[in-house]
C-alpha positions in Angstrom: 180.7 50.5 144.0 184.6 49.7 144.4 185.1 53.6 144.9 183.2 52.8 148.0 184.3 49.8 149.1 188.1 51.2 148.5 187.7 54.5 150.0 184.3 55.2 152.3 183.6 51.8 153.6 186.0 52.9 157.0 184.9 55.5 157.3 181.1 54.3 157.6 182.6 51.7 160.1 184.4 54.4 161.7 181.6 56.8 162.2 178.9 54.1 162.7 176.9 54.8 159.8 177.3 51.1 158.3 179.6 47.6 158.7 180.8 46.5 155.6 181.2 43.0 154.7 183.1 40.3 152.3 183.2 36.9 151.6 185.5 35.3 149.4 186.4 31.4 148.6 188.2 29.7 151.0 190.2 28.0 148.5 190.7 31.6 146.4 190.8 34.4 148.7 191.1 36.4 145.4 187.8 35.1 144.5 185.2 37.6 146.1 181.9 35.7 146.3 179.9 38.5 148.0 180.3 42.1 149.4 177.6 44.3 151.2 177.8 47.3 154.1 174.6 47.0 156.4 173.6 50.6 157.4 172.6 52.2 160.1 170.3 54.5 158.4 168.9 56.1 161.5 171.6 58.5 161.3 170.6 59.9 157.7 166.7 60.6 157.9 166.5 64.1 157.5 163.8 65.8 159.7 161.8 67.2 156.8 161.8 63.5 155.4 160.2 62.7 159.1 156.1 62.9 158.8 153.5 63.8 161.2 153.5 60.4 163.2 155.7 57.7 163.6 153.6 55.3 161.3 153.3 57.9 158.5 157.1 58.6 159.0 158.5 55.2 158.8 155.6 54.7 155.8 157.1 57.4 153.8 160.9 56.0 154.4 160.0 52.2 153.8 158.2 53.3 149.8 161.6 55.6 149.1 163.6 52.2 149.7 161.3 50.0 147.7 161.6 52.6 145.0 165.1 52.6 145.1 164.8 48.7 144.6 165.3 47.3 148.3 163.2 44.1 149.2 162.0 43.3 152.4 164.0 40.2 154.1 160.7 38.8 155.2 157.6 39.1 153.1 155.2 39.5 155.9 155.6 41.6 159.0 155.0 38.6 161.3 156.9 36.4 159.5 160.1 39.0 160.4 158.3 39.3 164.2 158.8 35.6 164.9 162.1 35.5 163.5 163.4 38.4 166.1 161.9 37.5 169.2 161.4 33.7 168.9 158.1 32.5 170.7 158.6 30.4 173.8 155.9 27.9 172.8 153.5 26.9 170.0 151.1 28.5 172.0 153.0 32.0 172.4 153.1 31.5 168.6 149.7 31.8 168.2 148.6 33.9 170.4 151.2 36.3 168.4 150.2 35.8 165.0 146.7 36.2 165.9 147.4 39.7 167.9 150.4 41.1 166.0 152.9 43.1 167.5 153.6 46.6 165.1 156.8 46.6 164.3 158.6 49.9 164.3 161.5 48.7 161.6 161.6 46.4 158.7 164.8 44.4 157.2 165.5 44.9 153.9 168.0 44.3 151.6 169.5 45.6 147.8 171.2 43.4 145.8 173.3 45.8 143.9 174.5 43.6 141.1 170.7 42.6 140.0 169.4 44.7 137.2 
């Protein structure tokens, strides 16, 4: 991980592959609280990883990330959808819960310090 942040993080940013963040304590800036990189992995999906349909392709990619320790930021698709595009009122929220949109992406994270 140290090698990534010292050598690769700037290349990731320059090539727009990912954006790295580092959070430190205000009272002691040498004390790192969290470091992470948000990956724009749309650039890294190889053509042979894609399935015959978009839905099948997304399923394969998500399963790959799940097997490698990534977790969904939201447990349910509808919760993620309502977060990404908040409803204007309660009526719209109820309608979207009853007839959810099909998501084309999912928000995921990976805790590099967990076992």
